[in-house]
Every structure is written in structure tokens, then in C-alpha cells.
ZAMAR-803289 format. One record per atom (N, C-alpha, C): atom name; z negated, y negated, x negated; residue in three letters. Coordinates in nm, 3 decimals. Layout:
ZAMAR-803289
> atom up north east type
> CA Z Y X ALA;
...
This chain:
ZAMAR-803289
> atom up north east type
> N 1.632 2.962 -0.016 MET;
> CA 1.491 2.975 0.014 MET;
> C 1.404 2.916 -0.098 MET;
> N 1.444 2.940 -0.224 LYS;
> CA 1.366 2.888 -0.336 LYS;
> C 1.356 2.735 -0.335 LYS;
> N 1.469 2.664 -0.309 PRO;
> CA 1.457 2.518 -0.303 PRO;
> C 1.361 2.470 -0.194 PRO;
> N 1.360 2.538 -0.080 LEU;
> CA 1.269 2.499 0.029 LEU;
> C 1.124 2.518 -0.013 LEU;
> N 1.095 2.632 -0.073 ILE;
> CA 0.957 2.658 -0.118 ILE;
> C 0.916 2.555 -0.223 ILE;
> N 1.005 2.529 -0.318 LEU;
> CA 0.976 2.429 -0.421 LEU;
> C 0.951 2.293 -0.359 LEU;
> N 1.035 2.255 -0.265 LEU;
> CA 1.020 2.125 -0.197 LEU;
> C 0.885 2.114 -0.129 LEU;
> N 0.848 2.215 -0.053 LEU;
> CA 0.721 2.210 0.022 LEU;
> C 0.599 2.213 -0.068 LEU;
> N 0.602 2.299 -0.171 VAL;
> CA 0.488 2.305 -0.264 VAL;
> C 0.474 2.172 -0.339 VAL;
> N 0.586 2.118 -0.385 CYS;
> CA 0.581 1.990 -0.456 CYS;
> C 0.533 1.877 -0.366 CYS;
> N 0.570 1.882 -0.240 PHE;
> CA 0.526 1.782 -0.144 PHE;
> C 0.373 1.785 -0.130 PHE;
> N 0.318 1.905 -0.118 LEU;
> CA 0.173 1.918 -0.107 LEU;
> C 0.103 1.873 -0.234 LEU;
> N 0.155 1.916 -0.349 LEU;
> CA 0.093 1.877 -0.475 LEU;
> C 0.107 1.727 -0.502 LEU;
> N 0.224 1.672 -0.475 ALA;
> CA 0.244 1.528 -0.495 ALA;
> C 0.155 1.448 -0.400 ALA;
> N 0.147 1.491 -0.275 GLY;
> CA 0.060 1.422 -0.179 GLY;
> C -0.084 1.422 -0.224 GLY;
> N -0.131 1.538 -0.270 ALA;
> CA -0.270 1.547 -0.316 ALA;
> C -0.289 1.464 -0.443 ALA;
> N -0.194 1.470 -0.535 GLY;
> CA -0.205 1.391 -0.658 GLY;
> C -0.207 1.243 -0.631 GLY;
> N -0.122 1.197 -0.543 ILE;
> CA -0.117 1.054 -0.507 ILE;
> C -0.249 1.014 -0.441 ILE;
> N -0.302 1.100 -0.358 ARG;
> CA -0.429 1.072 -0.290 ARG;
> C -0.541 1.056 -0.391 ARG;
> N -0.546 1.146 -0.489 VAL;
> CA -0.649 1.139 -0.592 VAL;
> C -0.629 1.015 -0.679 VAL;
> N -0.507 0.990 -0.720 TYR;
> CA -0.479 0.881 -0.813 TYR;
> C -0.490 0.744 -0.747 TYR;
> N -0.431 0.729 -0.626 GLU;
> CA -0.427 0.598 -0.561 GLU;
> C -0.537 0.580 -0.454 GLU;
> N -0.598 0.689 -0.413 GLY;
> CA -0.703 0.682 -0.311 GLY;
> C -0.648 0.669 -0.170 GLY;
> N -0.519 0.688 -0.153 THR;
> CA -0.457 0.679 -0.021 THR;
> C -0.347 0.782 -0.010 THR;
> N -0.313 0.815 0.113 TRP;
> CA -0.203 0.909 0.137 TRP;
> C -0.073 0.830 0.143 TRP;
> N 0.015 0.856 0.052 ASP;
> CA 0.146 0.792 0.052 ASP;
> C 0.250 0.902 0.070 ASP;
> N 0.267 0.944 0.196 MET;
> CA 0.356 1.055 0.225 MET;
> C 0.504 1.024 0.195 MET;
> N 0.552 0.901 0.219 PRO;
> CA 0.690 0.873 0.178 PRO;
> C 0.713 0.894 0.029 PRO;
> N 0.618 0.849 -0.054 LEU;
> CA 0.631 0.870 -0.198 LEU;
> C 0.624 1.018 -0.231 LEU;
> N 0.532 1.090 -0.169 ALA;
> CA 0.521 1.234 -0.193 ALA;
> C 0.649 1.306 -0.152 ALA;
> N 0.709 1.263 -0.042 GLY;
> CA 0.834 1.322 0.003 GLY;
> C 0.949 1.297 -0.094 GLY;
> N 0.954 1.175 -0.149 LYS;
> CA 1.057 1.142 -0.248 LYS;
> C 1.035 1.215 -0.379 LYS;
> N 0.911 1.226 -0.422 VAL;
> CA 0.880 1.299 -0.546 VAL;
> C 0.918 1.445 -0.529 VAL;
> N 0.883 1.504 -0.418 ALA;
> CA 0.913 1.645 -0.395 ALA;
> C 1.064 1.670 -0.393 ALA;
> N 1.138 1.582 -0.326 MET;
> CA 1.284 1.598 -0.321 MET;
> C 1.342 1.578 -0.461 MET;
> N 1.290 1.484 -0.535 ALA;
> CA 1.340 1.458 -0.671 ALA;
> C 1.318 1.581 -0.760 ALA;
> N 1.202 1.642 -0.750 ILE;
> CA 1.175 1.762 -0.830 ILE;
> C 1.270 1.875 -0.789 ILE;
> N 1.286 1.894 -0.660 MET;
> CA 1.377 1.998 -0.613 MET;
> C 1.519 1.973 -0.666 MET;
> N 1.563 1.848 -0.662 LEU;
> CA 1.697 1.813 -0.709 LEU;
> C 1.713 1.835 -0.859 LEU;
> N 1.607 1.812 -0.935 LEU;
> CA 1.614 1.838 -1.079 LEU;
> C 1.639 1.987 -1.104 LEU;
> N 1.571 2.072 -1.028 PHE;
> CA 1.590 2.216 -1.043 PHE;
> C 1.728 2.260 -0.996 PHE;
> N 1.769 2.211 -0.878 THR;
> CA 1.899 2.253 -0.826 THR;
> C 2.012 2.194 -0.912 THR;
> N 1.993 2.073 -0.962 GLY;
> CA 2.093 2.014 -1.049 GLY;
> C 2.106 2.092 -1.180 GLY;
> N 1.994 2.134 -1.237 ALA;
> CA 1.995 2.215 -1.360 ALA;
> C 2.061 2.350 -1.335 ALA;
> N 2.047 2.404 -1.213 ALA;
> CA 2.109 2.532 -1.180 ALA;
> C 2.261 2.524 -1.188 ALA;
> N 2.318 2.407 -1.169 HIS;
> CA 2.463 2.392 -1.179 HIS;
> C 2.511 2.420 -1.321 HIS;
> N 2.426 2.401 -1.418 PHE;
> CA 2.463 2.428 -1.557 PHE;
> C 2.426 2.572 -1.596 PHE;
> N 2.312 2.617 -1.550 LYS;
> CA 2.267 2.753 -1.584 LYS;
> C 2.353 2.859 -1.517 LYS;
> N 2.393 2.836 -1.394 PHE;
> CA 2.471 2.934 -1.317 PHE;
> C 2.611 2.883 -1.292 PHE;
> N 2.672 2.824 -1.395 MET;
> CA 2.803 2.761 -1.382 MET;
> C 2.908 2.853 -1.322 MET;
> N 2.922 2.973 -1.373 GLU;
> CA 3.029 3.063 -1.327 GLU;
> C 3.012 3.097 -1.180 GLU;
> N 2.891 3.129 -1.141 SER;
> CA 2.867 3.165 -1.001 SER;
> C 2.886 3.046 -0.909 SER;
> N 2.841 2.930 -0.953 MET;
> CA 2.858 2.811 -0.870 MET;
> C 3.006 2.774 -0.858 MET;
> N 3.081 2.799 -0.963 THR;
> CA 3.226 2.775 -0.956 THR;
> C 3.290 2.867 -0.852 THR;
> N 3.240 2.991 -0.843 ALA;
> CA 3.292 3.086 -0.746 ALA;
> C 3.261 3.046 -0.601 ALA;
> N 3.166 2.954 -0.585 MET;
> CA 3.132 2.907 -0.450 MET;
> C 3.240 2.816 -0.392 MET;
> N 3.333 2.774 -0.476 LEU;
> CA 3.443 2.689 -0.431 LEU;
> C 3.570 2.774 -0.420 LEU;
> N 3.647 2.756 -0.315 PRO;
> CA 3.771 2.832 -0.301 PRO;
> C 3.864 2.807 -0.422 PRO;
> N 3.941 2.908 -0.455 ALA;
> CA 4.028 2.903 -0.573 ALA;
> C 4.133 2.793 -0.565 ALA;
> N 4.172 2.752 -0.444 PHE;
> CA 4.276 2.649 -0.432 PHE;
> C 4.225 2.509 -0.468 PHE;
> N 4.095 2.493 -0.484 ILE;
> CA 4.040 2.362 -0.519 ILE;
> C 4.055 2.343 -0.671 ILE;
> N 4.120 2.236 -0.713 PRO;
> CA 4.138 2.212 -0.857 PRO;
> C 4.008 2.163 -0.921 PRO;
> N 3.999 2.184 -1.052 PHE;
> CA 3.888 2.131 -1.132 PHE;
> C 3.751 2.179 -1.081 PHE;
> N 3.744 2.305 -1.044 ARG;
> CA 3.618 2.358 -0.987 ARG;
> C 3.501 2.344 -1.084 ARG;
> N 3.522 2.376 -1.210 LYS;
> CA 3.413 2.363 -1.308 LYS;
> C 3.367 2.219 -1.321 LYS;
> N 3.462 2.128 -1.326 ALA;
> CA 3.428 1.986 -1.336 ALA;
> C 3.349 1.940 -1.212 ALA;
> N 3.386 1.993 -1.097 ILE;
> CA 3.314 1.958 -0.974 ILE;
> C 3.170 2.008 -0.981 ILE;
> N 3.153 2.130 -1.029 VAL;
> CA 3.017 2.186 -1.041 VAL;
> C 2.935 2.104 -1.139 VAL;
> N 2.992 2.069 -1.255 TYR;
> CA 2.921 1.984 -1.350 TYR;
> C 2.888 1.848 -1.286 TYR;
> N 2.984 1.788 -1.222 ALA;
> CA 2.965 1.656 -1.162 ALA;
> C 2.857 1.659 -1.054 ALA;
> N 2.858 1.763 -0.971 THR;
> CA 2.755 1.769 -0.867 THR;
> C 2.616 1.794 -0.924 THR;
> N 2.610 1.871 -1.033 GLY;
> CA 2.480 1.890 -1.100 GLY;
> C 2.428 1.759 -1.157 GLY;
> N 2.517 1.686 -1.222 ILE;
> CA 2.478 1.554 -1.276 ILE;
> C 2.437 1.461 -1.162 ILE;
> N 2.515 1.464 -1.054 PHE;
> CA 2.482 1.378 -0.937 PHE;
> C 2.340 1.408 -0.888 PHE;
> N 2.305 1.537 -0.873 GLU;
> CA 2.174 1.571 -0.823 GLU;
> C 2.063 1.518 -0.913 GLU;
> N 2.085 1.528 -1.043 ILE;
> CA 1.983 1.479 -1.137 ILE;
> C 1.972 1.327 -1.132 ILE;
> N 2.084 1.258 -1.126 VAL;
> CA 2.083 1.111 -1.117 VAL;
> C 2.022 1.066 -0.983 VAL;
> N 2.058 1.137 -0.876 ALA;
> CA 2.005 1.102 -0.743 ALA;
> C 1.853 1.123 -0.740 ALA;
> N 1.805 1.225 -0.810 ALA;
> CA 1.659 1.247 -0.817 ALA;
> C 1.591 1.126 -0.878 ALA;
> N 1.645 1.076 -0.986 ALA;
> CA 1.588 0.956 -1.049 ALA;
> C 1.601 0.837 -0.955 ALA;
> N 1.716 0.826 -0.888 GLY;
> CA 1.739 0.713 -0.797 GLY;
> C 1.640 0.708 -0.682 GLY;
> N 1.600 0.824 -0.632 LEU;
> CA 1.502 0.826 -0.524 LEU;
> C 1.369 0.764 -0.565 LEU;
> N 1.339 0.773 -0.692 LEU;
> CA 1.209 0.725 -0.741 LEU;
> C 1.211 0.581 -0.791 LEU;
> N 1.328 0.521 -0.793 CYS;
> CA 1.340 0.379 -0.834 CYS;
> C 1.348 0.295 -0.706 CYS;
> N 1.247 0.217 -0.681 SER;
> CA 1.238 0.149 -0.553 SER;
> C 1.358 0.059 -0.522 SER;
> N 1.418 -0.001 -0.622 ASN;
> CA 1.529 -0.092 -0.594 ASN;
> C 1.659 -0.020 -0.559 ASN;
> N 1.669 0.109 -0.588 ILE;
> CA 1.793 0.182 -0.554 ILE;
> C 1.766 0.307 -0.471 ILE;
> N 1.643 0.325 -0.424 SER;
> CA 1.612 0.448 -0.353 SER;
> C 1.688 0.462 -0.222 SER;
> N 1.712 0.354 -0.152 ILE;
> CA 1.786 0.365 -0.025 ILE;
> C 1.932 0.401 -0.051 ILE;
> N 2.004 0.334 -0.141 PRO;
> CA 2.140 0.381 -0.169 PRO;
> C 2.143 0.524 -0.222 PRO;
> N 2.044 0.561 -0.303 ALA;
> CA 2.038 0.699 -0.353 ALA;
> C 2.017 0.797 -0.238 ALA;
> N 1.932 0.758 -0.143 ALA;
> CA 1.908 0.843 -0.026 ALA;
> C 2.035 0.862 0.057 ALA;
> N 2.104 0.755 0.085 TRP;
> CA 2.227 0.765 0.163 TRP;
> C 2.332 0.848 0.089 TRP;
> N 2.338 0.831 -0.042 SER;
> CA 2.432 0.911 -0.122 SER;
> C 2.397 1.059 -0.113 SER;
> N 2.268 1.090 -0.115 LEU;
> CA 2.226 1.229 -0.101 LEU;
> C 2.260 1.285 0.036 LEU;
> N 2.241 1.205 0.138 ILE;
> CA 2.274 1.251 0.274 ILE;
> C 2.422 1.286 0.283 ILE;
> N 2.507 1.199 0.230 VAL;
> CA 2.651 1.229 0.228 VAL;
> C 2.678 1.353 0.144 VAL;
> N 2.613 1.364 0.029 PHE;
> CA 2.630 1.481 -0.058 PHE;
> C 2.594 1.611 0.015 PHE;
> N 2.479 1.610 0.083 PHE;
> CA 2.437 1.733 0.154 PHE;
> C 2.538 1.772 0.262 PHE;
> N 2.598 1.675 0.324 VAL;
> CA 2.702 1.705 0.424 VAL;
> C 2.826 1.763 0.355 VAL;
> N 2.863 1.704 0.241 LEU;
> CA 2.985 1.747 0.173 LEU;
> C 2.973 1.885 0.107 LEU;
> N 2.854 1.925 0.064 VAL;
> CA 2.841 2.055 -0.002 VAL;
> C 2.816 2.170 0.097 VAL;
> N 2.793 2.136 0.221 LEU;
> CA 2.770 2.242 0.320 LEU;
> C 2.887 2.339 0.331 LEU;
> N 3.012 2.294 0.330 PRO;
> CA 3.122 2.391 0.335 PRO;
> C 3.121 2.490 0.218 PRO;
> N 3.083 2.446 0.100 ALA;
> CA 3.074 2.537 -0.015 ALA;
> C 2.966 2.641 0.008 ALA;
> N 2.856 2.602 0.067 ASN;
> CA 2.751 2.698 0.097 ASN;
> C 2.794 2.798 0.204 ASN;
> N 2.868 2.750 0.301 ILE;
> CA 2.921 2.840 0.404 ILE;
> C 3.020 2.937 0.342 ILE;
> N 3.110 2.886 0.261 TYR;
> CA 3.210 2.969 0.191 TYR;
> C 3.140 3.076 0.108 TYR;
> N 3.037 3.038 0.034 ALA;
> CA 2.964 3.133 -0.051 ALA;
> C 2.896 3.241 0.033 ALA;
> N 2.840 3.203 0.147 ALA;
> CA 2.775 3.301 0.233 ALA;
> C 2.879 3.396 0.293 ALA;
> N 2.993 3.343 0.335 LEU;
> CA 3.097 3.428 0.392 LEU;
> C 3.153 3.524 0.288 LEU;
> N 3.159 3.483 0.162 ARG;
> CA 3.213 3.567 0.053 ARG;
> C 3.102 3.647 -0.017 ARG;
> N 2.977 3.628 0.027 LYS;
> CA 2.861 3.697 -0.031 LYS;
> C 2.850 3.672 -0.181 LYS;
> N 2.863 3.546 -0.218 ILE;
> CA 2.854 3.508 -0.360 ILE;
> C 2.708 3.486 -0.397 ILE;
> N 2.665 3.552 -0.501 ASN;
> CA 2.530 3.537 -0.552 ASN;
> C 2.534 3.435 -0.664 ASN;
> N 2.481 3.316 -0.641 TYR;
> CA 2.495 3.209 -0.740 TYR;
> C 2.407 3.232 -0.863 TYR;
> N 2.308 3.319 -0.854 GLU;
> CA 2.224 3.346 -0.971 GLU;
> C 2.273 3.464 -1.053 GLU;
> N 2.345 3.557 -0.989 ASN;
> CA 2.392 3.675 -1.059 ASN;
> C 2.530 3.713 -1.004 ASN;
> N 2.635 3.672 -1.073 PRO;
> CA 2.770 3.695 -1.020 PRO;
> C 2.806 3.842 -1.009 PRO;
> N 2.735 3.930 -1.078 GLY;
> CA 2.764 4.073 -1.073 GLY;
> C 2.710 4.142 -0.949 GLY;
> N 2.627 4.073 -0.872 GLU;
> CA 2.569 4.132 -0.753 GLU;
> C 2.614 4.054 -0.631 GLU;
> N 2.613 4.122 -0.517 LYS;
> CA 2.648 4.053 -0.392 LYS;
> C 2.535 3.961 -0.354 LYS;
> N 2.575 3.850 -0.293 GLY;
> CA 2.477 3.754 -0.246 GLY;
> C 2.432 3.786 -0.104 GLY;
> N 2.362 3.694 -0.043 PRO;
> CA 2.313 3.718 0.093 PRO;
> C 2.428 3.732 0.192 PRO;
> N 2.399 3.802 0.298 SER;
> CA 2.503 3.826 0.401 SER;
> C 2.527 3.697 0.480 SER;
> N 2.617 3.707 0.576 THR;
> CA 2.647 3.591 0.658 THR;
> C 2.527 3.551 0.743 THR;
> N 2.430 3.639 0.758 ARG;
> CA 2.307 3.599 0.829 ARG;
> C 2.239 3.483 0.757 ARG;
> N 2.264 3.472 0.626 TYR;
> CA 2.209 3.362 0.546 TYR;
> C 2.252 3.226 0.602 TYR;
> N 2.370 3.222 0.666 LEU;
> CA 2.417 3.097 0.725 LEU;
> C 2.321 3.046 0.831 LEU;
> N 2.258 3.138 0.902 TRP;
> CA 2.163 3.097 1.005 TRP;
> C 2.042 3.029 0.945 TRP;
> N 2.019 3.051 0.818 PHE;
> CA 1.913 2.982 0.746 PHE;
> C 1.968 2.860 0.672 PHE;
> N 2.082 2.876 0.605 ARG;
> CA 2.135 2.773 0.517 ARG;
> C 2.179 2.647 0.590 ARG;
> N 2.245 2.663 0.704 VAL;
> CA 2.291 2.545 0.778 VAL;
> C 2.173 2.462 0.828 VAL;
> N 2.074 2.522 0.894 PRO;
> CA 1.957 2.441 0.932 PRO;
> C 1.881 2.386 0.812 PRO;
> N 1.880 2.461 0.700 LEU;
> CA 1.815 2.411 0.580 LEU;
> C 1.882 2.285 0.529 LEU;
> N 2.014 2.285 0.530 GLN;
> CA 2.088 2.166 0.485 GLN;
> C 2.056 2.048 0.577 GLN;
> N 2.049 2.074 0.707 LEU;
> CA 2.012 1.969 0.802 LEU;
> C 1.869 1.921 0.777 LEU;
> N 1.781 2.014 0.740 PHE;
> CA 1.643 1.980 0.709 PHE;
> C 1.637 1.888 0.586 PHE;
> N 1.717 1.918 0.483 PHE;
> CA 1.722 1.832 0.364 PHE;
> C 1.770 1.693 0.400 PHE;
> N 1.870 1.686 0.486 ILE;
> CA 1.921 1.555 0.530 ILE;
> C 1.812 1.479 0.603 ILE;
> N 1.743 1.547 0.695 ALA;
> CA 1.636 1.481 0.772 ALA;
> C 1.522 1.439 0.678 ALA;
> N 1.491 1.522 0.580 TRP;
> CA 1.384 1.492 0.485 TRP;
> C 1.414 1.362 0.410 TRP;
> N 1.533 1.355 0.354 VAL;
> CA 1.571 1.236 0.279 VAL;
> C 1.574 1.113 0.370 VAL;
> N 1.629 1.129 0.488 TYR;
> CA 1.635 1.017 0.581 TYR;
> C 1.494 0.969 0.619 TYR;
> N 1.405 1.062 0.649 PHE;
> CA 1.271 1.027 0.692 PHE;
> C 1.190 0.963 0.579 PHE;
> N 1.186 1.029 0.463 PHE;
> CA 1.098 0.983 0.355 PHE;
> C 1.158 0.869 0.271 PHE;
> N 1.289 0.860 0.262 ALA;
> CA 1.348 0.761 0.172 ALA;
> C 1.420 0.647 0.243 ALA;
> N 1.460 0.668 0.368 VAL;
> CA 1.530 0.559 0.440 VAL;
> C 1.436 0.495 0.542 VAL;
> N 1.387 0.571 0.635 ILE;
> CA 1.301 0.514 0.741 ILE;
> C 1.170 0.460 0.684 ILE;
> N 1.105 0.537 0.599 ASN;
> CA 0.973 0.500 0.547 ASN;
> C 0.980 0.444 0.406 ASN;
> N 1.082 0.368 0.379 HIS;
> CA 1.099 0.311 0.245 HIS;
> C 0.988 0.211 0.215 HIS;
């Protein structure tokens, strides 16, 4: 829920800022800026909440910590890539693939009630899946719309 709120608030603020600065509405740019900011926060969370994020991966997966670090770095690099016009489309497609690939980890975490911010407490129930799966699809659509179609 927090990433969605951050994404939407940043979209409104970026849109207004671009309007004031450039004198025009550049919604594709505002959409990319908002996604980039969200990715910076979610990427940083991979380092801040390392243990909990590692628990989001089943134990049979090797190198879980390395995967969490790598995905955090990927999110930060992809955020920058979205804002570089010459690589924003490859960055967008990479993010779309990434969002598809991390969905099973989010489903696993919801089924196991893993709280990624506080490993000592239970996370959201499986009802969270009814929000998380459409949210992941929303992120995919967002990136596709603002960074691929309206490049």
C-alpha cells in the first residue's frame, strides 16, 4: 500500500512541478519520475529490511540474500534508467519483466504472512493477495503506459 501511495503522490507532485517549470503538462515524464522515486524507496528497502525480504523467498532457493541485494540494486538502477531518455524503453521493459518475476515472492510472503518491515510480527493475511496481485499488474501497466507507449 505504501508504494502505491508514494507513486500516486509523487505523480501529482511531479506533474504539478513539471507544469510550473515547463509550462506544459508532461504526464509521461511525471509518470516516469513517480515510478523512479517509488523504485528508489523500494530498492532501499531491500537493504534496510534485508532479513525480512530474504524470508520472502522459499528456503530451497540458493543465495537468497544475494538475490535480495541484487533486486534492490536493480530497482535503483532501473529508476535511473527510466529517467535517461536513451535507455528508458529498455529500462521499462526490464522493469516489466522484473515485476512479473517478483510476483511469486510476494504471493509466497502473503501466504506465509511475512512482514517485510518487522520480522517479529505477522504480515498481512492472504487477503493481501487480492490487493498485491492487481497492484503488481498496475505497476506493469504504469510502466508500459508512461515509459513505453508514451516515450
